[in-house]
Backbone atoms as SQL, in Angstrom:
CREATE TABLE atoms (id INTEGER PRIMARY KEY, chain TEXT, resi INTEGER, resn TEXT, atom TEXT, x REAL, y REAL, z REAL);
INSERT INTO atoms VALUES
  (1, 'A', 1, 'MET', 'N', 0.843, -1.176, 0.000),
  (2, 'A', 1, 'MET', 'CA', 0.000, 0.000, 0.000),
  (3, 'A', 1, 'MET', 'C', 0.894, 1.248, 0.000),
  (4, 'A', 2, 'VAL', 'N', 0.519, 2.239, -0.784),
  (5, 'A', 2, 'VAL', 'CA', 1.299, 3.471, -0.870),
  (6, 'A', 2, 'VAL', 'C', 0.542, 4.588, -0.159),
  (7, 'A', 3, 'TYR', 'N', 1.237, 5.245, 0.738),
  (8, 'A', 3, 'TYR', 'CA', 0.679, 6.335, 1.535),
  (9, 'A', 3, 'TYR', 'C', 1.106, 7.668, 0.932),
  (10, 'A', 4, 'GLU', 'N', 0.145, 8.573, 0.744),
  (11, 'A', 4, 'GLU', 'CA', 0.449, 9.916, 0.251),
  (12, 'A', 4, 'GLU', 'C', 0.648, 10.842, 1.443),
  (13, 'A', 5, 'LEU', 'N', 1.849, 11.323, 1.621),
  (14, 'A', 5, 'LEU', 'CA', 2.142, 12.273, 2.698),
  (15, 'A', 5, 'LEU', 'C', 1.837, 13.673, 2.195),
  (16, 'A', 6, 'ARG', 'N', 0.935, 14.369, 2.878),
  (17, 'A', 6, 'ARG', 'CA', 0.528, 15.731, 2.515),
  (18, 'A', 6, 'ARG', 'C', 0.929, 16.692, 3.631),
  (19, 'A', 7, 'VAL', 'N', 1.204, 17.938, 3.250),
  (20, 'A', 7, 'VAL', 'CA', 1.518, 18.951, 4.258),
  (21, 'A', 7, 'VAL', 'C', 0.227, 19.595, 4.740),
  (22, 'A', 8, 'GLY', 'N', 0.201, 19.941, 6.009),
  (23, 'A', 8, 'GLY', 'CA', -0.976, 20.559, 6.595),
  (24, 'A', 8, 'GLY', 'C', -0.989, 22.073, 6.473),
  (25, 'A', 9, 'ARG', 'N', 0.170, 22.654, 6.192),
  (26, 'A', 9, 'ARG', 'CA', 0.285, 24.116, 6.122),
  (27, 'A', 9, 'ARG', 'C', 1.096, 24.519, 4.909),
  (28, 'A', 10, 'ALA', 'N', 0.832, 25.729, 4.437),
  (29, 'A', 10, 'ALA', 'CA', 1.631, 26.286, 3.350),
  (30, 'A', 10, 'ALA', 'C', 2.956, 26.783, 3.916),
  (31, 'A', 11, 'GLY', 'N', 3.993, 26.736, 3.110),
  (32, 'A', 11, 'GLY', 'CA', 5.288, 27.236, 3.555),
  (33, 'A', 11, 'GLY', 'C', 6.357, 27.035, 2.500),
  (34, 'A', 12, 'THR', 'N', 7.557, 27.462, 2.834),
  (35, 'A', 12, 'THR', 'CA', 8.711, 27.299, 1.954),
  (36, 'A', 12, 'THR', 'C', 9.605, 26.207, 2.523),
  (37, 'A', 13, 'VAL', 'N', 9.985, 25.266, 1.678),
  (38, 'A', 13, 'VAL', 'CA', 10.849, 24.156, 2.101),
  (39, 'A', 13, 'VAL', 'C', 12.232, 24.703, 2.422),
  (40, 'A', 14, 'THR', 'N', 12.671, 24.495, 3.662),
  (41, 'A', 14, 'THR', 'CA', 14.004, 24.955, 4.053),
  (42, 'A', 14, 'THR', 'C', 15.005, 23.812, 4.158),
  (43, 'A', 15, 'ASP', 'N', 14.498, 22.592, 4.392),
  (44, 'A', 15, 'ASP', 'CA', 15.392, 21.439, 4.555),
  (45, 'A', 15, 'ASP', 'C', 14.640, 20.179, 4.171),
  (46, 'A', 16, 'VAL', 'N', 15.295, 19.290, 3.431),
  (47, 'A', 16, 'VAL', 'CA', 14.747, 17.981, 3.104),
  (48, 'A', 16, 'VAL', 'C', 15.627, 16.957, 3.807),
  (49, 'A', 17, 'ALA', 'N', 15.043, 16.160, 4.691),
  (50, 'A', 17, 'ALA', 'CA', 15.812, 15.279, 5.565),
  (51, 'A', 17, 'ALA', 'C', 15.967, 13.848, 5.056),
  (52, 'A', 18, 'VAL', 'N', 15.271, 13.482, 3.973),
  (53, 'A', 18, 'VAL', 'CA', 15.325, 12.105, 3.466),
  (54, 'A', 18, 'VAL', 'C', 15.568, 12.112, 1.962),
  (55, 'A', 19, 'ASP', 'N', 15.885, 10.935, 1.449),
  (56, 'A', 19, 'ASP', 'CA', 16.073, 10.732, 0.016),
  (57, 'A', 19, 'ASP', 'C', 15.123, 9.643, -0.463),
  (58, 'A', 20, 'GLU', 'N', 14.844, 9.612, -1.757),
  (59, 'A', 20, 'GLU', 'CA', 14.064, 8.519, -2.314),
  (60, 'A', 20, 'GLU', 'C', 14.803, 7.213, -2.061),
  (61, 'A', 21, 'GLY', 'N', 14.035, 6.173, -1.726),
  (62, 'A', 21, 'GLY', 'CA', 14.610, 4.862, -1.444),
  (63, 'A', 21, 'GLY', 'C', 14.977, 4.659, 0.015),
  (64, 'A', 22, 'GLN', 'N', 14.904, 5.697, 0.809),
  (65, 'A', 22, 'GLN', 'CA', 15.279, 5.620, 2.224),
  (66, 'A', 22, 'GLN', 'C', 14.143, 5.034, 3.053),
  (67, 'A', 23, 'MET', 'N', 14.507, 4.219, 4.036),
  (68, 'A', 23, 'MET', 'CA', 13.542, 3.693, 5.004),
  (69, 'A', 23, 'MET', 'C', 13.224, 4.783, 6.022),
  (70, 'A', 24, 'VAL', 'N', 11.954, 4.893, 6.390),
  (71, 'A', 24, 'VAL', 'CA', 11.537, 5.837, 7.427),
  (72, 'A', 24, 'VAL', 'C', 10.642, 5.120, 8.421),
  (73, 'A', 25, 'ALA', 'N', 10.656, 5.611, 9.645),
  (74, 'A', 25, 'ALA', 'CA', 9.798, 5.087, 10.702),
  (75, 'A', 25, 'ALA', 'C', 8.670, 6.082, 10.944),
  (76, 'A', 26, 'GLU', 'N', 7.625, 5.621, 11.596),
  (77, 'A', 26, 'GLU', 'CA', 6.536, 6.513, 11.969),
  (78, 'A', 26, 'GLU', 'C', 7.097, 7.678, 12.783),
  (79, 'A', 27, 'ASP', 'N', 6.657, 8.883, 12.486),
  (80, 'A', 27, 'ASP', 'CA', 7.070, 10.128, 13.140),
  (81, 'A', 27, 'ASP', 'C', 8.462, 10.619, 12.751),
  (82, 'A', 28, 'ASP', 'N', 9.093, 10.027, 11.731),
  (83, 'A', 28, 'ASP', 'CA', 10.370, 10.554, 11.235),
  (84, 'A', 28, 'ASP', 'C', 10.132, 11.875, 10.515),
  (85, 'A', 29, 'GLU', 'N', 11.067, 12.802, 10.675),
  (86, 'A', 29, 'GLU', 'CA', 10.973, 14.078, 9.972),
  (87, 'A', 29, 'GLU', 'C', 11.391, 13.892, 8.522),
  (88, 'A', 30, 'ILE', 'N', 10.546, 14.379, 7.621),
  (89, 'A', 30, 'ILE', 'CA', 10.815, 14.305, 6.191),
  (90, 'A', 30, 'ILE', 'C', 11.445, 15.613, 5.711),
  (91, 'A', 31, 'ALA', 'N', 10.923, 16.734, 6.251),
  (92, 'A', 31, 'ALA', 'CA', 11.392, 18.051, 5.818),
  (93, 'A', 31, 'ALA', 'C', 11.011, 19.098, 6.856),
  (94, 'A', 32, 'THR', 'N', 11.533, 20.308, 6.652),
  (95, 'A', 32, 'THR', 'CA', 11.172, 21.465, 7.471),
  (96, 'A', 32, 'THR', 'C', 10.656, 22.558, 6.554),
  (97, 'A', 33, 'LEU', 'N', 9.559, 23.194, 6.980),
  (98, 'A', 33, 'LEU', 'CA', 8.980, 24.304, 6.233),
  (99, 'A', 33, 'LEU', 'C', 9.105, 25.581, 7.042),
  (100, 'A', 34, 'ALA', 'N', 9.356, 26.679, 6.366),
  (101, 'A', 34, 'ALA', 'CA', 9.285, 27.998, 6.998),
  (102, 'A', 34, 'ALA', 'C', 7.863, 28.509, 6.746),
  (103, 'A', 35, 'THR', 'N', 7.140, 28.800, 7.816),
  (104, 'A', 35, 'THR', 'CA', 5.776, 29.310, 7.703),
  (105, 'A', 35, 'THR', 'C', 5.704, 30.673, 8.374),
  (106, 'A', 36, 'ASP', 'N', 4.556, 31.326, 8.262),
  (107, 'A', 36, 'ASP', 'CA', 4.359, 32.624, 8.911),
  (108, 'A', 36, 'ASP', 'C', 4.512, 32.523, 10.428),
  (109, 'A', 37, 'ASP', 'N', 4.252, 31.341, 10.986),
  (110, 'A', 37, 'ASP', 'CA', 4.339, 31.129, 12.433),
  (111, 'A', 37, 'ASP', 'C', 5.663, 30.523, 12.875),
  (112, 'A', 38, 'GLY', 'N', 6.618, 30.399, 11.961),
  (113, 'A', 38, 'GLY', 'CA', 7.911, 29.806, 12.293),
  (114, 'A', 38, 'GLY', 'C', 8.100, 28.465, 11.621),
  (115, 'A', 39, 'PRO', 'N', 9.196, 27.771, 11.943),
  (116, 'A', 39, 'PRO', 'CA', 9.491, 26.492, 11.301),
  (117, 'A', 39, 'PRO', 'C', 8.506, 25.401, 11.717),
  (118, 'A', 40, 'VAL', 'N', 8.163, 24.542, 10.754),
  (119, 'A', 40, 'VAL', 'CA', 7.251, 23.424, 10.994),
  (120, 'A', 40, 'VAL', 'C', 7.889, 22.173, 10.411),
  (121, 'A', 41, 'SER', 'N', 7.912, 21.099, 11.192),
  (122, 'A', 41, 'SER', 'CA', 8.430, 19.814, 10.713),
  (123, 'A', 41, 'SER', 'C', 7.334, 19.060, 9.970),
  (124, 'A', 42, 'VAL', 'N', 7.706, 18.458, 8.859),
  (125, 'A', 42, 'VAL', 'CA', 6.811, 17.569, 8.126),
  (126, 'A', 42, 'VAL', 'C', 7.237, 16.156, 8.507),
  (127, 'A', 43, 'VAL', 'N', 6.345, 15.407, 9.134),
  (128, 'A', 43, 'VAL', 'CA', 6.683, 14.062, 9.599),
  (129, 'A', 43, 'VAL', 'C', 5.767, 13.033, 8.952),
  (130, 'A', 44, 'THR', 'N', 6.283, 11.820, 8.809),
  (131, 'A', 44, 'THR', 'CA', 5.480, 10.742, 8.250),
  (132, 'A', 44, 'THR', 'C', 4.668, 10.079, 9.353),
  (133, 'A', 45, 'GLU', 'N', 3.471, 9.672, 8.996),
  (134, 'A', 45, 'GLU', 'CA', 2.588, 8.998, 9.949),
  (135, 'A', 45, 'GLU', 'C', 2.687, 7.481, 9.826),
  (136, 'A', 46, 'VAL', 'N', 3.455, 6.996, 8.836),
  (137, 'A', 46, 'VAL', 'CA', 3.582, 5.560, 8.604),
  (138, 'A', 46, 'VAL', 'C', 5.045, 5.188, 8.380),
  (139, 'A', 47, 'PRO', 'N', 5.417, 3.965, 8.727),
  (140, 'A', 47, 'PRO', 'CA', 6.760, 3.484, 8.395),
  (141, 'A', 47, 'PRO', 'C', 6.772, 2.936, 6.970),
  (142, 'A', 48, 'GLY', 'N', 7.935, 2.935, 6.341),
  (143, 'A', 48, 'GLY', 'CA', 8.055, 2.359, 5.009),
  (144, 'A', 48, 'GLY', 'C', 9.242, 2.908, 4.261),
  (145, 'A', 49, 'VAL', 'N', 9.174, 2.820, 2.932),
  (146, 'A', 49, 'VAL', 'CA', 10.242, 3.275, 2.052),
  (147, 'A', 49, 'VAL', 'C', 9.726, 4.480, 1.264),
  (148, 'A', 50, 'VAL', 'N', 10.523, 5.546, 1.216),
  (149, 'A', 50, 'VAL', 'CA', 10.157, 6.734, 0.440),
  (150, 'A', 50, 'VAL', 'C', 10.316, 6.371, -1.036),
  (151, 'A', 51, 'ARG', 'N', 9.205, 6.223, -1.750),
  (152, 'A', 51, 'ARG', 'CA', 9.247, 5.843, -3.172),
  (153, 'A', 51, 'ARG', 'C', 9.389, 7.054, -4.073),
  (154, 'A', 52, 'GLU', 'N', 8.693, 8.139, -3.741),
  (155, 'A', 52, 'GLU', 'CA', 8.805, 9.361, -4.526),
  (156, 'A', 52, 'GLU', 'C', 8.811, 10.539, -3.560),
  (157, 'A', 53, 'LEU', 'N', 9.637, 11.524, -3.865),
  (158, 'A', 53, 'LEU', 'CA', 9.786, 12.700, -3.010),
  (159, 'A', 53, 'LEU', 'C', 9.650, 13.936, -3.885),
  (160, 'A', 54, 'TYR', 'N', 8.715, 14.807, -3.543),
  (161, 'A', 54, 'TYR', 'CA', 8.407, 15.978, -4.369),
  (162, 'A', 54, 'TYR', 'C', 8.848, 17.281, -3.723),
  (163, 'A', 55, 'LEU', 'N', 9.786, 17.233, -2.813),
  (164, 'A', 55, 'LEU', 'CA', 10.237, 18.422, -2.094),
  (165, 'A', 55, 'LEU', 'C', 11.560, 18.928, -2.646),
  (166, 'A', 56, 'VAL', 'N', 11.644, 20.246, -2.808),
  (167, 'A', 56, 'VAL', 'CA', 12.873, 20.894, -3.257),
  (168, 'A', 56, 'VAL', 'C', 13.102, 22.100, -2.356),
  (169, 'A', 57, 'ALA', 'N', 14.282, 22.175, -1.752),
  (170, 'A', 57, 'ALA', 'CA', 14.597, 23.304, -0.873),
  (171, 'A', 57, 'ALA', 'C', 14.416, 24.616, -1.632),
  (172, 'A', 58, 'GLY', 'N', 13.758, 25.573, -0.977),
  (173, 'A', 58, 'GLY', 'CA', 13.525, 26.878, -1.565),
  (174, 'A', 58, 'GLY', 'C', 12.182, 27.014, -2.256),
  (175, 'A', 59, 'ARG', 'N', 11.514, 25.908, -2.506),
  (176, 'A', 59, 'ARG', 'CA', 10.224, 25.936, -3.193),
  (177, 'A', 59, 'ARG', 'C', 9.090, 26.156, -2.192),
  (178, 'A', 60, 'THR', 'N', 8.133, 26.989, -2.551),
  (179, 'A', 60, 'THR', 'CA', 6.961, 27.233, -1.717),
  (180, 'A', 60, 'THR', 'C', 5.870, 26.242, -2.114),
  (181, 'A', 61, 'ILE', 'N', 5.223, 25.644, -1.103),
  (182, 'A', 61, 'ILE', 'CA', 4.165, 24.671, -1.365),
  (183, 'A', 61, 'ILE', 'C', 2.899, 25.062, -0.622),
  (184, 'A', 62, 'ALA', 'N', 1.774, 24.667, -1.170),
  (185, 'A', 62, 'ALA', 'CA', 0.467, 24.977, -0.592),
  (186, 'A', 62, 'ALA', 'C', 0.043, 23.895, 0.390),
  (187, 'A', 63, 'ALA', 'N', -0.820, 24.262, 1.323),
  (188, 'A', 63, 'ALA', 'CA', -1.395, 23.293, 2.256),
  (189, 'A', 63, 'ALA', 'C', -2.127, 22.209, 1.462),
  (190, 'A', 64, 'GLY', 'N', -1.964, 20.968, 1.881),
  (191, 'A', 64, 'GLY', 'CA', -2.620, 19.850, 1.216),
  (192, 'A', 64, 'GLY', 'C', -1.827, 19.222, 0.091),
  (193, 'A', 65, 'THR', 'N', -0.672, 19.793, -0.239),
  (194, 'A', 65, 'THR', 'CA', 0.161, 19.271, -1.317),
  (195, 'A', 65, 'THR', 'C', 0.764, 17.920, -0.931),
  (196, 'A', 66, 'VAL', 'N', 0.722, 16.956, -1.855),
  (197, 'A', 66, 'VAL', 'CA', 1.397, 15.671, -1.648),
  (198, 'A', 66, 'VAL', 'C', 2.888, 15.922, -1.803),
  (199, 'A', 67, 'VAL', 'N', 3.669, 15.580, -0.765),
  (200, 'A', 67, 'VAL', 'CA', 5.109, 15.836, -0.800),
  (201, 'A', 67, 'VAL', 'C', 5.944, 14.562, -0.909),
  (202, 'A', 68, 'ALA', 'N', 5.312, 13.405, -0.630),
  (203, 'A', 68, 'ALA', 'CA', 6.045, 12.134, -0.740),
  (204, 'A', 68, 'ALA', 'C', 5.064, 10.980, -0.841),
  (205, 'A', 69, 'LEU', 'N', 5.529, 9.915, -1.481),
  (206, 'A', 69, 'LEU', 'CA', 4.796, 8.646, -1.497),
  (207, 'A', 69, 'LEU', 'C', 5.623, 7.658, -0.701),
  (208, 'A', 70, 'ILE', 'N', 5.005, 7.016, 0.274),
  (209, 'A', 70, 'ILE', 'CA', 5.708, 6.074, 1.131),
  (210, 'A', 70, 'ILE', 'C', 5.080, 4.703, 0.984),
  (211, 'A', 71, 'ASP', 'N', 5.904, 3.724, 0.589),
  (212, 'A', 71, 'ASP', 'CA', 5.453, 2.347, 0.395),
  (213, 'A', 71, 'ASP', 'C', 5.480, 1.645, 1.743),
  (214, 'A', 72, 'GLU', 'N', 4.307, 1.275, 2.226),
  (215, 'A', 72, 'GLU', 'CA', 4.186, 0.648, 3.543),
  (216, 'A', 72, 'GLU', 'C', 4.435, -0.850, 3.524),
  (217, 'A', 73, 'SER', 'N', 4.572, -1.467, 2.346),
  (218, 'A', 73, 'SER', 'CA', 4.692, -2.924, 2.292),
  (219, 'A', 73, 'SER', 'C', 6.075, -3.430, 2.607);
């Protein structure tokens, strides 16, 4: 099963903490966003392998944007 990781808030990507193909655990930080209220961590809610990563440092993203696909199998 593939999980779509979405961001809850709009912001600018300041740091990407993982690479495609990397194993992640539940609650691992995927990236950091700069928002109007300060830095926000983007964390995964499921363990698995990062199959696709759509984050680029410096890029602004909207709330609800899919930022990664994580293979839970």
